[in-house]
C-alpha positions in Angstrom: 22.5 26.1 -8.0 19.2 27.9 -8.0 17.8 25.7 -10.9 18.3 22.4 -8.9 16.5 23.9 -5.8 12.7 22.9 -6.6 13.9 19.4 -7.4 15.7 19.1 -4.2 12.5 20.8 -2.4 10.4 18.1 -3.9 12.8 14.9 -3.0 13.2 16.3 0.6 9.4 16.6 0.6 9.4 20.7 1.4 7.3 21.0 -2.0 4.7 19.1 -3.6 5.3 17.9 -7.2 2.9 19.9 -9.4 0.9 18.7 -12.7 3.1 21.3 -14.7 6.4 20.2 -13.3 6.0 16.2 -13.8 7.6 16.4 -17.2 10.5 18.5 -16.0 11.3 16.6 -13.0 11.0 13.2 -14.9 13.4 14.6 -17.6 15.8 16.0 -14.8 15.8 12.0 -13.8 16.6 10.9 -17.0 13.6 8.8 -17.3 13.3 6.6 -20.3 10.1 7.2 -22.3 8.6 4.1 -20.4 9.7 5.2 -17.2 8.5 9.1 -17.9 4.9 7.4 -18.7 4.9 5.0 -15.5 5.9 8.4 -13.4 3.3 10.5 -14.8 0.8 7.9 -14.2 2.1 7.2 -10.7 1.7 10.9 -10.0 -1.9 10.9 -11.2 -2.8 7.6 -9.3 -1.4 9.6 -6.3 -3.7 12.5 -7.0 -6.6 10.9 -7.9 -10.0 11.5 -6.0 -12.2 8.6 -6.9 -11.8 5.1 -7.1 -12.6 5.1 -10.6 -9.9 7.4 -11.3 -7.2 5.8 -9.4 -8.2 2.4 -11.1 -7.7 4.2 -14.6 -4.3 5.4 -13.6 -3.1 2.1 -11.8 -4.2 0.1 -14.9 -1.8 2.4 -17.0 0.9 2.1 -14.4 0.5 -1.8 -14.6 0.4 -1.6 -18.4 4.0 0.2 -18.4 5.7 -2.5 -16.6 7.3 -5.4 -18.1 5.8 -8.1 -15.9 2.4 -9.7 -16.5 -0.4 -9.7 -13.8 -2.2 -12.7 -12.6 -5.5 -13.1 -11.2 -6.2 -13.9 -7.5 -8.3 -15.7 -5.9 -11.0 -13.9 -3.8 -9.5 -14.8 -0.1 -6.0 -13.6 -1.3 -7.4 -10.2 -2.5 -9.3 -9.8 0.4 -6.0 -10.5 2.3 -4.3 -7.3 0.7 -7.1 -5.1 1.2 -6.5 -4.0 4.7 -3.1 -3.2 5.7 -3.5 -4.7 9.1 -4.4 -8.2 7.9 -0.6 -8.9 7.5 0.4 -7.3 10.9 -2.2 -9.4 12.8 -0.6 -12.7 11.1 2.5 -11.5 11.7 2.0 -10.8 15.5 0.3 -14.3 15.7 3.2 -15.9 14.4 5.3 -14.3 16.8 3.6 -14.2 20.2 1.3 -16.0 22.4 -2.2 -15.5 21.3 -5.3 -17.4 21.3 -8.5 -17.2 19.4 -10.4 -15.3 22.0 -11.5 -11.6 22.9 -8.7 -11.1 25.4 -6.1 -11.7 22.5 -8.1 -9.7 20.2 -7.9 -6.7 22.5 -4.3 -7.4 23.2 -3.4 -7.6 19.2 -5.7 -4.5 18.5 -3.4 -2.5 21.3 -0.2 -3.4 19.9 -1.2 -2.0 16.4 -0.7 1.5 15.5 -2.7 3.1 14.0 -5.1 1.3 16.4 -8.1 -1.0 15.1 -11.3 -2.3 17.1 -10.8 -5.7 18.5 -13.9 -6.7 16.2 -11.6 -6.3 13.3 -9.1 -8.7 14.7 -11.9 -11.3 15.2 -13.0 -10.7 11.6 -9.6 -11.5 10.5 -9.9 -14.8 12.6 -13.2 -15.5 10.7 -11.9 -14.5 7.4 -8.9 -16.5 7.0 -9.9 -19.2 9.5 -8.7 -19.7 13.3 -5.6 -21.9 11.9 -3.8 -18.5 12.0 -3.8 -18.8 15.7 -1.8 -22.0 15.1 1.1 -20.4 13.5 2.7 -19.8 16.6 6.2 -21.0 17.0 
């Protein structure tokens, strides 16, 4: 039972998965060769300290997958660069918000973590005020 304790501690978040432990952990999870490669790259991606290093491991993770990636246009890419863009869009589609400063502040107050009302306004400019016409 002592042998399983480190694995249990990692899964339950009490211990970090160190670089030397990656391979043992992956083996314990019965990963295939491809799954082990993905798992290793995912670990290094999460531990990366620069954008370039992160991109290297991200690209390696993508190459391990069976699906193919497609390029997306700039607007779609921008939409996924900030977590709050989709949250703002969802709020707008559910609530009664207008394209004005008062509503920007109200949306900001709902989000957690908070963002600046200017960020909500930028969202309106970046993706069009048509978002405010999504309401039901």
